[in-house]
N, CA and C atoms of all chains as a GROMACS GRO file, in nm:
protein
  585
    1UNK      N    1   0.277 -10.542   1.976
    1UNK     CA    2   0.310 -10.576   2.145
    1UNK      C    3   0.313 -10.429   2.185
    2UNK      N    4   0.219 -10.411   2.354
    2UNK     CA    5   0.207 -10.304   2.422
    2UNK      C    6   0.335 -10.282   2.482
    3UNK      N    7   0.348 -10.173   2.570
    3UNK     CA    8   0.462 -10.088   2.648
    3UNK      C    9   0.554 -10.218   2.704
    4UNK      N   10   0.431 -10.275   2.833
    4UNK     CA   11   0.482 -10.405   2.875
    4UNK      C   12   0.538 -10.500   2.840
    5UNK      N   13   0.504 -10.539   2.737
    5UNK     CA   14   0.529 -10.620   2.658
    5UNK      C   15   0.686 -10.628   2.600
    6UNK      N   16   0.673 -10.494   2.537
    6UNK     CA   17   0.815 -10.444   2.510
    6UNK      C   18   0.903 -10.450   2.584
    7UNK      N   19   0.838 -10.442   2.746
    7UNK     CA   20   0.973 -10.445   2.844
    7UNK      C   21   0.997 -10.560   2.883
    8UNK      N   22   0.889 -10.678   2.889
    8UNK     CA   23   0.918 -10.786   2.915
    8UNK      C   24   0.997 -10.837   2.858
    9UNK      N   25   0.974 -10.854   2.676
    9UNK     CA   26   1.097 -10.893   2.608
    9UNK      C   27   1.201 -10.864   2.602
   10UNK      N   28   1.242 -10.725   2.648
   10UNK     CA   29   1.420 -10.666   2.629
   10UNK      C   30   1.449 -10.760   2.746
   11UNK      N   31   1.342 -10.774   2.906
   11UNK     CA   32   1.405 -10.851   3.032
   11UNK      C   33   1.457 -10.980   2.987
   12UNK      N   34   1.361 -11.022   2.883
   12UNK     CA   35   1.379 -11.198   2.879
   12UNK      C   36   1.519 -11.208   2.766
   13UNK      N   37   1.560 -11.139   2.737
   13UNK     CA   38   1.667 -11.080   2.627
   13UNK      C   39   1.797 -11.080   2.689
   14UNK      N   40   1.778 -10.974   2.799
   14UNK     CA   41   1.852 -10.955   2.880
   14UNK      C   42   1.874 -11.089   2.983
   15UNK      N   43   1.818 -11.144   3.029
   15UNK     CA   44   1.834 -11.278   3.125
   15UNK      C   45   1.915 -11.392   2.999
   16UNK      N   46   1.886 -11.406   2.865
   16UNK     CA   47   1.943 -11.489   2.777
   16UNK      C   48   2.061 -11.457   2.777
   17UNK      N   49   2.095 -11.338   2.733
   17UNK     CA   50   2.218 -11.281   2.736
   17UNK      C   51   2.315 -11.282   2.846
   18UNK      N   52   2.251 -11.304   2.935
   18UNK     CA   53   2.338 -11.289   3.077
   18UNK      C   54   2.375 -11.475   3.117
   19UNK      N   55   2.406 -11.541   3.038
   19UNK     CA   56   2.430 -11.664   3.053
   19UNK      C   57   2.613 -11.646   3.154
   20UNK      N   58   2.674 -11.575   3.101
   20UNK     CA   59   2.867 -11.597   3.126
   20UNK      C   60   2.817 -11.548   3.277
   21UNK      N   61   2.702 -11.489   3.353
   21UNK     CA   62   2.673 -11.445   3.488
   21UNK      C   63   2.687 -11.534   3.603
   22UNK      N   64   2.709 -11.561   3.675
   22UNK     CA   65   2.667 -11.608   3.826
   22UNK      C   66   2.536 -11.637   3.806
   23UNK      N   67   2.430 -11.718   3.858
   23UNK     CA   68   2.300 -11.712   3.870
   23UNK      C   69   2.256 -11.627   3.955
   24UNK      N   70   2.318 -11.622   4.031
   24UNK     CA   71   2.236 -11.449   4.128
   24UNK      C   72   2.267 -11.368   4.082
   25UNK      N   73   2.356 -11.344   4.022
   25UNK     CA   74   2.441 -11.220   3.960
   25UNK      C   75   2.334 -11.161   3.863
   26UNK      N   76   2.277 -11.259   3.825
   26UNK     CA   77   2.171 -11.252   3.625
   26UNK      C   78   2.105 -11.172   3.709
   27UNK      N   79   1.969 -11.296   3.844
   27UNK     CA   80   1.885 -11.239   3.854
   27UNK      C   81   1.847 -11.094   3.945
   28UNK      N   82   1.993 -11.051   3.991
   28UNK     CA   83   2.006 -10.924   4.020
   28UNK      C   84   2.006 -10.814   3.926
   29UNK      N   85   2.119 -10.860   3.861
   29UNK     CA   86   2.101 -10.765   3.692
   29UNK      C   87   1.932 -10.739   3.655
   30UNK      N   88   1.894 -10.843   3.652
   30UNK     CA   89   1.748 -10.856   3.597
   30UNK      C   90   1.699 -10.744   3.664
   31UNK      N   91   1.678 -10.737   3.780
   31UNK     CA   92   1.587 -10.701   3.876
   31UNK      C   93   1.614 -10.550   3.878
   32UNK      N   94   1.774 -10.536   3.867
   32UNK     CA   95   1.822 -10.402   3.871
   32UNK      C   96   1.739 -10.284   3.735
   33UNK      N   97   1.828 -10.396   3.636
   33UNK     CA   98   1.721 -10.315   3.500
   33UNK      C   99   1.596 -10.275   3.511
   34UNK      N  100   1.528 -10.397   3.572
   34UNK     CA  101   1.380 -10.370   3.551
   34UNK      C  102   1.327 -10.264   3.669
   35UNK      N  103   1.400 -10.213   3.799
   35UNK     CA  104   1.381 -10.114   3.817
   35UNK      C  105   1.426 -10.004   3.739
   36UNK      N  106   1.533  -9.999   3.700
   36UNK     CA  107   1.552  -9.897   3.616
   36UNK      C  108   1.480  -9.837   3.498
   37UNK      N  109   1.418  -9.921   3.442
   37UNK     CA  110   1.313  -9.893   3.360
   37UNK      C  111   1.186  -9.893   3.383
   38UNK      N  112   1.139  -9.885   3.493
   38UNK     CA  113   1.023  -9.845   3.586
   38UNK      C  114   1.015  -9.739   3.606
   39UNK      N  115   1.175  -9.681   3.700
   39UNK     CA  116   1.152  -9.550   3.738
   39UNK      C  117   1.163  -9.461   3.600
   40UNK      N  118   1.241  -9.494   3.471
   40UNK     CA  119   1.241  -9.425   3.399
   40UNK      C  120   1.122  -9.354   3.326
   41UNK      N  121   1.015  -9.488   3.311
   41UNK     CA  122   0.884  -9.476   3.273
   41UNK      C  123   0.817  -9.408   3.357
   42UNK      N  124   0.821  -9.417   3.516
   42UNK     CA  125   0.766  -9.308   3.616
   42UNK      C  126   0.769  -9.183   3.575
   43UNK      N  127   0.910  -9.135   3.520
   43UNK     CA  128   0.972  -9.033   3.615
   43UNK      C  129   0.890  -8.953   3.438
   44UNK      N  130   0.872  -9.053   3.339
   44UNK     CA  131   0.862  -9.023   3.199
   44UNK      C  132   0.745  -8.951   3.167
   45UNK      N  133   0.609  -9.035   3.267
   45UNK     CA  134   0.481  -8.996   3.299
   45UNK      C  135   0.395  -9.050   3.199
   46UNK      N  136   0.432  -9.166   3.103
   46UNK     CA  137   0.370  -9.261   3.011
   46UNK      C  138   0.427  -9.391   2.983
   47UNK      N  139   0.330  -9.469   2.980
   47UNK     CA  140   0.383  -9.625   2.951
   47UNK      C  141   0.362  -9.632   2.810
   48UNK      N  142   0.363  -9.597   2.684
   48UNK     CA  143   0.308  -9.591   2.556
   48UNK      C  144   0.433  -9.689   2.475
   49UNK      N  145   0.449  -9.698   2.365
   49UNK     CA  146   0.531  -9.810   2.333
   49UNK      C  147   0.651  -9.711   2.266
   50UNK      N  148   0.597  -9.593   2.212
   50UNK     CA  149   0.735  -9.471   2.191
   50UNK      C  150   0.845  -9.432   2.321
   51UNK      N  151   0.737  -9.429   2.401
   51UNK     CA  152   0.832  -9.411   2.532
   51UNK      C  153   0.888  -9.481   2.564
   52UNK      N  154   0.843  -9.616   2.604
   52UNK     CA  155   0.917  -9.741   2.632
   52UNK      C  156   1.036  -9.761   2.555
   53UNK      N  157   1.046  -9.786   2.411
   53UNK     CA  158   1.117  -9.746   2.334
   53UNK      C  159   1.219  -9.659   2.334
   54UNK      N  160   1.174  -9.575   2.376
   54UNK     CA  161   1.334  -9.454   2.365
   54UNK      C  162   1.376  -9.462   2.514
   55UNK      N  163   1.333  -9.532   2.667
   55UNK     CA  164   1.379  -9.567   2.723
   55UNK      C  165   1.491  -9.708   2.700
   56UNK      N  166   1.482  -9.807   2.696
   56UNK     CA  167   1.532  -9.895   2.630
   56UNK      C  168   1.665  -9.887   2.519
   57UNK      N  169   1.617  -9.741   2.442
   57UNK     CA  170   1.734  -9.740   2.366
   57UNK      C  171   1.821  -9.642   2.455
   58UNK      N  172   1.763  -9.618   2.493
   58UNK     CA  173   1.877  -9.524   2.615
   58UNK      C  174   1.995  -9.597   2.687
   59UNK      N  175   1.906  -9.731   2.753
   59UNK     CA  176   1.996  -9.821   2.819
   59UNK      C  177   2.098  -9.882   2.710
   60UNK      N  178   2.030  -9.950   2.593
   60UNK     CA  179   2.148  -9.990   2.560
   60UNK      C  180   2.111 -10.131   2.502
   61UNK      N  181   2.140 -10.206   2.415
   61UNK     CA  182   2.112 -10.314   2.396
   61UNK      C  183   2.104 -10.458   2.500
   62UNK      N  184   2.054 -10.527   2.562
   62UNK     CA  185   2.052 -10.646   2.627
   62UNK      C  186   2.211 -10.664   2.641
   63UNK      N  187   2.255 -10.739   2.513
   63UNK     CA  188   2.400 -10.762   2.502
   63UNK      C  189   2.502 -10.697   2.528
   64UNK      N  190   2.456 -10.561   2.535
   64UNK     CA  191   2.586 -10.459   2.555
   64UNK      C  192   2.581 -10.458   2.726
   65UNK      N  193   2.478 -10.430   2.767
   65UNK     CA  194   2.439 -10.417   2.896
   65UNK      C  195   2.536 -10.524   2.989
   66UNK      N  196   2.535 -10.650   2.951
   66UNK     CA  197   2.622 -10.791   2.988
   66UNK      C  198   2.740 -10.780   2.975
   67UNK      N  199   2.770 -10.746   2.814
   67UNK     CA  200   2.918 -10.722   2.838
   67UNK      C  201   2.949 -10.676   2.914
   68UNK      N  202   2.948 -10.530   2.939
   68UNK     CA  203   3.006 -10.496   3.065
   68UNK      C  204   2.995 -10.472   3.165
   69UNK      N  205   2.861 -10.560   3.232
   69UNK     CA  206   2.867 -10.646   3.358
   69UNK      C  207   2.976 -10.703   3.345
   70UNK      N  208   3.003 -10.790   3.245
   70UNK     CA  209   3.135 -10.934   3.244
   70UNK      C  210   3.274 -10.851   3.281
   71UNK      N  211   3.284 -10.750   3.161
   71UNK     CA  212   3.408 -10.672   3.201
   71UNK      C  213   3.434 -10.607   3.335
   72UNK      N  214   3.325 -10.512   3.365
   72UNK     CA  215   3.365 -10.473   3.488
   72UNK      C  216   3.375 -10.552   3.635
   73UNK      N  217   3.457 -10.526   3.723
   73UNK     CA  218   3.443 -10.626   3.848
   73UNK      C  219   3.394 -10.539   3.933
   74UNK      N  220   3.324 -10.417   3.930
   74UNK     CA  221   3.297 -10.347   3.998
   74UNK      C  222   3.095 -10.371   4.025
   75UNK      N  223   3.066 -10.424   4.141
   75UNK     CA  224   2.959 -10.467   4.188
   75UNK      C  225   2.822 -10.407   4.079
   76UNK      N  226   2.797 -10.268   4.144
   76UNK     CA  227   2.744 -10.181   4.063
   76UNK      C  228   2.684 -10.181   3.935
   77UNK      N  229   2.622 -10.238   3.840
   77UNK     CA  230   2.592 -10.224   3.708
   77UNK      C  231   2.631 -10.082   3.671
   78UNK      N  232   2.744 -10.124   3.488
   78UNK     CA  233   2.780 -10.001   3.456
   78UNK      C  234   2.674  -9.928   3.387
   79UNK      N  235   2.557  -9.958   3.292
   79UNK     CA  236   2.479  -9.933   3.247
   79UNK      C  237   2.370  -9.792   3.295
   80UNK      N  238   2.438  -9.806   3.451
   80UNK     CA  239   2.349  -9.700   3.505
   80UNK      C  240   2.430  -9.521   3.460
   81UNK      N  241   2.576  -9.591   3.447
   81UNK     CA  242   2.626  -9.472   3.378
   81UNK      C  243   2.651  -9.355   3.512
   82UNK      N  244   2.676  -9.396   3.610
   82UNK     CA  245   2.723  -9.384   3.766
   82UNK      C  246   2.834  -9.462   3.844
   83UNK      N  247   2.970  -9.389   3.860
   83UNK     CA  248   3.067  -9.447   3.880
   83UNK      C  249   3.000  -9.480   4.046
   84UNK      N  250   3.059  -9.577   4.118
   84UNK     CA  251   3.019  -9.572   4.219
   84UNK      C  252   3.107  -9.464   4.319
   85UNK      N  253   3.015  -9.413   4.396
   85UNK     CA  254   3.131  -9.297   4.493
   85UNK      C  255   3.181  -9.414   4.604
   86UNK      N  256   3.145  -9.516   4.643
   86UNK     CA  257   3.226  -9.600   4.748
   86UNK      C  258   3.373  -9.624   4.718
   87UNK      N  259   3.416  -9.654   4.540
   87UNK     CA  260   3.492  -9.715   4.498
   87UNK      C  261   3.613  -9.590   4.434
   88UNK      N  262   3.653  -9.498   4.495
   88UNK     CA  263   3.730  -9.383   4.363
   88UNK      C  264   3.835  -9.490   4.349
   89UNK      N  265   3.875  -9.421   4.239
   89UNK     CA  266   3.963  -9.500   4.177
   89UNK      C  267   4.112  -9.401   4.179
   90UNK      N  268   4.228  -9.504   4.246
   90UNK     CA  269   4.342  -9.513   4.275
   90UNK      C  270   4.386  -9.365   4.204
   91UNK      N  271   4.496  -9.293   4.231
   91UNK     CA  272   4.582  -9.223   4.140
   91UNK      C  273   4.648  -9.310   4.079
   92UNK      N  274   4.674  -9.285   3.938
   92UNK     CA  275   4.816  -9.356   3.893
   92UNK      C  276   4.947  -9.312   3.939
   93UNK      N  277   4.960  -9.167   3.954
   93UNK     CA  278   5.101  -9.130   4.035
   93UNK      C  279   5.089  -9.117   4.189
   94UNK      N  280   5.201  -9.225   4.204
   94UNK     CA  281   5.230  -9.211   4.345
   94UNK      C  282   5.429  -9.151   4.360
   95UNK      N  283   5.466  -9.131   4.523
   95UNK     CA  284   5.551  -9.095   4.526
   95UNK      C  285   5.711  -9.165   4.450
   96UNK      N  286   5.660  -9.268   4.474
   96UNK     CA  287   5.760  -9.333   4.380
   96UNK      C  288   5.738  -9.346   4.187
   97UNK      N  289   5.657  -9.306   4.159
   97UNK     CA  290   5.662  -9.279   3.992
   97UNK      C  291   5.684  -9.158   3.997
   98UNK      N  292   5.653  -9.056   4.082
   98UNK     CA  293   5.698  -8.954   4.047
   98UNK      C  294   5.847  -8.898   4.079
   99UNK      N  295   5.908  -8.969   4.169
   99UNK     CA  296   6.018  -8.954   4.200
   99UNK      C  297   6.124  -9.021   4.070
  100UNK      N  298   6.064  -9.146   4.000
  100UNK     CA  299   6.147  -9.239   3.903
  100UNK      C  300   6.159  -9.166   3.793
  101UNK      N  301   5.984  -9.050   3.767
  101UNK     CA  302   6.001  -8.961   3.645
  101UNK      C  303   6.103  -8.867   3.681
  102UNK      N  304   6.111  -8.777   3.762
  102UNK     CA  305   6.207  -8.696   3.809
  102UNK      C  306   6.379  -8.701   3.772
  103UNK      N  307   6.387  -8.850   3.841
  103UNK     CA  308   6.543  -8.889   3.831
  103UNK      C  309   6.556  -8.884   3.676
  104UNK      N  310   6.456  -8.966   3.593
  104UNK     CA  311   6.536  -8.979   3.484
  104UNK      C  312   6.518  -8.850   3.391
  105UNK      N  313   6.439  -8.740   3.417
  105UNK     CA  314   6.482  -8.644   3.353
  105UNK      C  315   6.528  -8.506   3.390
  106UNK      N  316   6.592  -8.490   3.521
  106UNK     CA  317   6.678  -8.407   3.593
  106UNK      C  318   6.797  -8.522   3.653
  107UNK      N  319   6.741  -8.617   3.717
  107UNK     CA  320   6.870  -8.729   3.737
  107UNK      C  321   7.028  -8.673   3.730
  108UNK      N  322   7.050  -8.615   3.597
  108UNK     CA  323   7.167  -8.624   3.592
  108UNK      C  324   7.236  -8.533   3.650
  109UNK      N  325   7.160  -8.399   3.700
  109UNK     CA  326   7.221  -8.302   3.714
  109UNK      C  327   7.195  -8.315   3.902
  110UNK      N  328   7.142  -8.425   3.944
  110UNK     CA  329   7.143  -8.474   4.095
  110UNK      C  330   7.209  -8.555   4.132
  111UNK      N  331   7.253  -8.674   4.053
  111UNK     CA  332   7.369  -8.773   4.074
  111UNK      C  333   7.374  -8.817   3.922
  112UNK      N  334   7.552  -8.713   3.886
  112UNK     CA  335   7.562  -8.717   3.765
  112UNK      C  336   7.611  -8.870   3.695
  113UNK      N  337   7.551  -8.901   3.600
  113UNK     CA  338   7.554  -9.077   3.518
  113UNK      C  339   7.440  -9.119   3.574
  114UNK      N  340   7.425  -9.202   3.720
  114UNK     CA  341   7.361  -9.234   3.761
  114UNK      C  342   7.213  -9.231   3.806
  115UNK      N  343   7.174  -9.081   3.798
  115UNK     CA  344   7.029  -9.047   3.841
  115UNK      C  345   6.958  -9.125   3.763
  116UNK      N  346   6.933  -9.109   3.620
  116UNK     CA  347   6.856  -9.147   3.529
  116UNK      C  348   6.884  -9.313   3.521
  117UNK      N  349   6.973  -9.355   3.569
  117UNK     CA  350   6.943  -9.492   3.567
  117UNK      C  351   6.878  -9.547   3.709
  118UNK      N  352   6.911  -9.484   3.791
  118UNK     CA  353   6.853  -9.474   3.967
  118UNK      C  354   6.693  -9.470   3.935
  119UNK      N  355   6.649  -9.351   3.822
  119UNK     CA  356   6.533  -9.344   3.803
  119UNK      C  357   6.431  -9.432   3.718
  120UNK      N  358   6.507  -9.508   3.662
  120UNK     CA  359   6.450  -9.670   3.572
  120UNK      C  360   6.489  -9.730   3.681
  121UNK      N  361   6.547  -9.759   3.775
  121UNK     CA  362   6.517  -9.855   3.866
  121UNK      C  363   6.422  -9.861   3.966
  122UNK      N  364   6.404  -9.738   3.988
  122UNK     CA  365   6.313  -9.710   4.043
  122UNK      C  366   6.145  -9.707   3.996
  123UNK      N  367   6.157  -9.756   3.842
  123UNK     CA  368   6.037  -9.737   3.782
  123UNK      C  369   6.032  -9.894   3.803
  124UNK      N  370   6.126  -9.983   3.786
  124UNK     CA  371   6.117 -10.127   3.824
  124UNK      C  372   6.084 -10.166   3.977
  125UNK      N  373   6.079 -10.099   4.093
  125UNK     CA  374   6.022 -10.088   4.215
  125UNK      C  375   5.889 -10.063   4.187
  126UNK      N  376   5.827  -9.987   4.095
  126UNK     CA  377   5.718  -9.905   4.111
  126UNK      C  378   5.579 -10.058   4.070
  127UNK      N  379   5.491 -10.088   4.081
  127UNK     CA  380   5.363 -10.165   4.038
  127UNK      C  381   5.288 -10.125   3.999
  128UNK      N  382   5.279 -10.004   3.915
  128UNK     CA  383   5.218  -9.937   3.866
  128UNK      C  384   5.196  -9.965   3.728
  129UNK      N  385   5.344  -9.961   3.684
  129UNK     CA  386   5.336  -9.975   3.529
  129UNK      C  387   5.355 -10.165   3.525
  130UNK      N  388   5.345 -10.216   3.434
  130UNK     CA  389   5.326 -10.346   3.394
  130UNK      C  390   5.456 -10.386   3.358
  131UNK      N  391   5.506 -10.490   3.369
  131UNK     CA  392   5.652 -10.566   3.338
  131UNK      C  393   5.656 -10.512   3.197
  132UNK      N  394   5.517 -10.578   3.117
  132UNK     CA  395   5.613 -10.519   2.937
  132UNK      C  396   5.675 -10.358   2.898
  133UNK      N  397   5.593 -10.277   3.026
  133UNK     CA  398   5.616 -10.122   2.985
  133UNK      C  399   5.771 -10.078   3.019
  134UNK      N  400   5.810 -10.176   3.163
  134UNK     CA  401   5.938 -10.154   3.227
  134UNK      C  402   6.052 -10.265   3.110
  135UNK      N  403   5.979 -10.306   3.061
  135UNK     CA  404   6.077 -10.410   2.972
  135UNK      C  405   6.108 -10.266   2.858
  136UNK      N  406   6.023 -10.231   2.787
  136UNK     CA  407   6.022 -10.114   2.669
  136UNK      C  408   6.129 -10.013   2.720
  137UNK      N  409   6.059  -9.980   2.840
  137UNK     CA  410   6.177  -9.871   2.886
  137UNK      C  411   6.273  -9.890   2.931
  138UNK      N  412   6.311  -9.957   2.977
  138UNK     CA  413   6.452 -10.028   2.962
  138UNK      C  414   6.555 -10.057   2.835
  139UNK      N  415   6.481 -10.101   2.713
  139UNK     CA  416   6.534 -10.115   2.612
  139UNK      C  417   6.546 -10.026   2.579
  140UNK      N  418   6.434  -9.925   2.584
  140UNK     CA  419   6.472  -9.797   2.465
  140UNK      C  420   6.581  -9.744   2.586
  141UNK      N  421   6.600  -9.722   2.687
  141UNK     CA  422   6.716  -9.671   2.758
  141UNK      C  423   6.853  -9.711   2.703
  142UNK      N  424   6.862  -9.873   2.679
  142UNK     CA  425   6.939  -9.956   2.620
  142UNK      C  426   7.019  -9.883   2.475
  143UNK      N  427   6.901  -9.904   2.421
  143UNK     CA  428   6.936  -9.874   2.299
  143UNK      C  429   6.945  -9.711   2.247
  144UNK      N  430   6.873  -9.625   2.315
  144UNK     CA  431   6.917  -9.492   2.290
  144UNK      C  432   7.041  -9.437   2.348
  145UNK      N  433   7.093  -9.502   2.465
  145UNK     CA  434   7.243  -9.463   2.532
  145UNK      C  435   7.350  -9.555   2.527
  146UNK      N  436   7.275  -9.706   2.451
  146UNK     CA  437   7.399  -9.803   2.472
  146UNK      C  438   7.470  -9.790   2.321
  147UNK      N  439   7.335  -9.800   2.208
  147UNK     CA  440   7.404  -9.872   2.102
  147UNK      C  441   7.514  -9.737   2.057
  148UNK      N  442   7.464  -9.608   2.060
  148UNK     CA  443   7.567  -9.476   1.972
  148UNK      C  444   7.715  -9.502   2.070
  149UNK      N  445   7.713  -9.544   2.179
  149UNK     CA  446   7.818  -9.582   2.272
  149UNK      C  447   7.937  -9.684   2.222
  150UNK      N  448   7.861  -9.793   2.189
  150UNK     CA  449   7.924  -9.932   2.138
  150UNK      C  450   7.936  -9.889   1.978
  151UNK      N  451   7.893  -9.811   1.924
  151UNK     CA  452   7.897  -9.741   1.761
  151UNK      C  453   8.066  -9.678   1.809
  152UNK      N  454   8.052  -9.584   1.920
  152UNK     CA  455   8.149  -9.506   1.884
  152UNK      C  456   8.269  -9.547   1.953
  153UNK      N  457   8.227  -9.665   2.044
  153UNK     CA  458   8.381  -9.702   2.040
  153UNK      C  459   8.428  -9.783   1.918
  154UNK      N  460   8.334  -9.870   1.879
  154UNK     CA  461   8.391  -9.939   1.749
  154UNK      C  462   8.445  -9.857   1.625
  155UNK      N  463   8.387  -9.712   1.615
  155UNK     CA  464   8.466  -9.655   1.538
  155UNK      C  465   8.618  -9.616   1.604
  156UNK      N  466   8.596  -9.577   1.727
  156UNK     CA  467   8.740  -9.528   1.784
  156UNK      C  468   8.832  -9.634   1.788
  157UNK      N  469   8.774  -9.767   1.827
  157UNK     CA  470   8.890  -9.882   1.820
  157UNK      C  471   8.923  -9.887   1.642
  158UNK      N  472   8.838  -9.902   1.587
  158UNK     CA  473   8.856  -9.916   1.388
  158UNK      C  474   8.952  -9.802   1.346
  159UNK      N  475   8.952  -9.686   1.431
  159UNK     CA  476   9.041  -9.592   1.393
  159UNK      C  477   9.170  -9.580   1.398
  160UNK      N  478   9.204  -9.643   1.546
  160UNK     CA  479   9.301  -9.597   1.619
  160UNK      C  480   9.430  -9.760   1.561
  161UNK      N  481   9.363  -9.884   1.493
  161UNK     CA  482   9.441  -9.987   1.446
  161UNK      C  483   9.496  -9.900   1.306
  162UNK      N  484   9.613  -9.956   1.338
  162UNK     CA  485   9.736  -9.918   1.187
  162UNK      C  486   9.693  -9.957   1.067
  163UNK      N  487   9.687  -9.822   0.946
  163UNK     CA  488   9.675  -9.864   0.818
  163UNK      C  489   9.744  -9.922   0.800
  164UNK      N  490   9.685 -10.035   0.691
  164UNK     CA  491   9.773 -10.173   0.626
  164UNK      C  492   9.877 -10.080   0.509
  165UNK      N  493   9.952 -10.141   0.485
  165UNK     CA  494  10.058 -10.091   0.395
  165UNK      C  495  10.131  -9.967   0.405
  166UNK      N  496   8.821  -9.211   2.327
  166UNK     CA  497   8.685  -9.199   2.285
  166UNK      C  498   8.618  -9.078   2.355
  167UNK      N  499   8.532  -9.057   2.274
  167UNK     CA  500   8.505  -8.895   2.339
  167UNK      C  501   8.357  -8.934   2.432
  168UNK      N  502   8.426  -8.936   2.572
  168UNK     CA  503   8.333  -8.921   2.630
  168UNK      C  504   8.222  -8.848   2.711
  169UNK      N  505   8.241  -8.740   2.657
  169UNK     CA  506   8.098  -8.634   2.587
  169UNK      C  507   8.003  -8.672   2.581
  170UNK      N  508   7.999  -8.738   2.479
  170UNK     CA  509   7.883  -8.809   2.424
  170UNK      C  510   7.794  -8.896   2.485
  171UNK      N  511   7.858  -8.938   2.599
  171UNK     CA  512   7.807  -9.011   2.722
  171UNK      C  513   7.720  -8.922   2.796
  172UNK      N  514   7.770  -8.821   2.822
  172UNK     CA  515   7.712  -8.744   2.931
  172UNK      C  516   7.608  -8.654   2.866
  173UNK      N  517   7.590  -8.639   2.729
  173UNK     CA  518   7.483  -8.588   2.688
  173UNK      C  519   7.360  -8.724   2.620
  174UNK      N  520   7.423  -8.834   2.629
  174UNK     CA  521   7.316  -8.994   2.596
  174UNK      C  522   7.233  -8.978   2.691
  175UNK      N  523   7.294  -8.998   2.861
  175UNK     CA  524   7.243  -9.035   2.937
  175UNK      C  525   7.150  -8.995   3.015
  176UNK      N  526   7.123  -8.815   2.993
  176UNK     CA  527   6.970  -8.785   3.010
  176UNK      C  528   6.900  -8.747   2.884
  177UNK      N  529   6.968  -8.774   2.765
  177UNK     CA  530   6.883  -8.765   2.660
  177UNK      C  531   6.757  -8.870   2.675
  178UNK      N  532   6.857  -9.032   2.671
  178UNK     CA  533   6.791  -9.158   2.693
  178UNK      C  534   6.679  -9.144   2.818
  179UNK      N  535   6.736  -9.103   2.927
  179UNK     CA  536   6.630  -9.086   3.063
  179UNK      C  537   6.516  -8.998   3.016
  180UNK      N  538   6.532  -8.857   2.952
  180UNK     CA  539   6.380  -8.794   2.884
  180UNK      C  540   6.293  -8.903   2.822
  181UNK      N  541   6.344  -8.914   2.737
  181UNK     CA  542   6.285  -9.047   2.623
  181UNK      C  543   6.180  -9.136   2.715
  182UNK      N  544   6.241  -9.198   2.821
  182UNK     CA  545   6.232  -9.334   2.888
  182UNK      C  546   6.116  -9.261   2.983
  183UNK      N  547   6.149  -9.139   3.008
  183UNK     CA  548   6.074  -9.080   3.083
  183UNK      C  549   5.901  -8.990   3.050
  184UNK      N  550   5.912  -8.997   2.956
  184UNK     CA  551   5.808  -8.954   2.861
  184UNK      C  552   5.734  -9.037   2.818
  185UNK      N  553   5.798  -9.175   2.803
  185UNK     CA  554   5.704  -9.338   2.757
  185UNK      C  555   5.643  -9.335   2.846
  186UNK      N  556   5.707  -9.373   3.011
  186UNK     CA  557   5.632  -9.414   3.133
  186UNK      C  558   5.538  -9.270   3.175
  187UNK      N  559   5.599  -9.166   3.151
  187UNK     CA  560   5.438  -9.090   3.191
  187UNK      C  561   5.301  -9.071   3.105
  188UNK      N  562   5.340  -9.121   2.986
  188UNK     CA  563   5.249  -9.090   2.932
  188UNK      C  564   5.149  -9.242   2.914
  189UNK      N  565   5.234  -9.355   2.923
  189UNK     CA  566   5.150  -9.491   2.975
  189UNK      C  567   5.061  -9.479   3.073
  190UNK      N  568   5.171  -9.425   3.176
  190UNK     CA  569   5.054  -9.424   3.291
  190UNK      C  570   4.948  -9.306   3.330
  191UNK      N  571   4.968  -9.170   3.242
  191UNK     CA  572   4.846  -9.126   3.224
  191UNK      C  573   4.722  -9.136   3.146
  192UNK      N  574   4.775  -9.229   3.024
  192UNK     CA  575   4.665  -9.288   2.903
  192UNK      C  576   4.595  -9.391   3.027
  193UNK      N  577   4.650  -9.466   3.128
  193UNK     CA  578   4.560  -9.548   3.181
  193UNK      C  579   4.436  -9.476   3.313
  194UNK      N  580   4.526  -9.351   3.322
  194UNK     CA  581   4.407  -9.278   3.418
  194UNK      C  582   4.269  -9.252   3.368
  195UNK      N  583   4.339  -9.214   3.252
  195UNK     CA  584   4.197  -9.155   3.145
  195UNK      C  585   4.123  -9.248   3.104
   0.00000   0.00000   0.00000
């Protein structure tokens, strides 16, 4: 099989693996990958079997390309290895998150006793933490703060009861 | 009951929770 045959075989495998994608996206992906291979071969200046195999190896297996395409919501394919410039990732830290963390750590000195609780409330108001993370954070707070206090209360009330005999 | 422990436990719990939340957020970004 010559270099072009290997490329055709690769693209056929890609199309076969791309069944989870929409038909339009499937054709688009095959075109894009085909163009990418062509550009890489032009850049290499050779189309022999070794060069073609090298280019395809760098691209990855067709199944991997499709898998990353299925996972990604971004319209440009992830196999290119270049993040789209038009969709910058929003920062994970907003004013609400920063205030929440600051209140949780130093809140005790700003609003005695209620500062960290206010910080926890702000964390619940934020959308950047998942509900699960907020629940874990709340449970953590209750366990670290609540249990020793309850234990202390139990010990104190137990100690104040009159001794039998 | 010795209420001093409450004043110690609230910031301690707050710091632990803050570290947990900060780490989760930082990991998601990377």
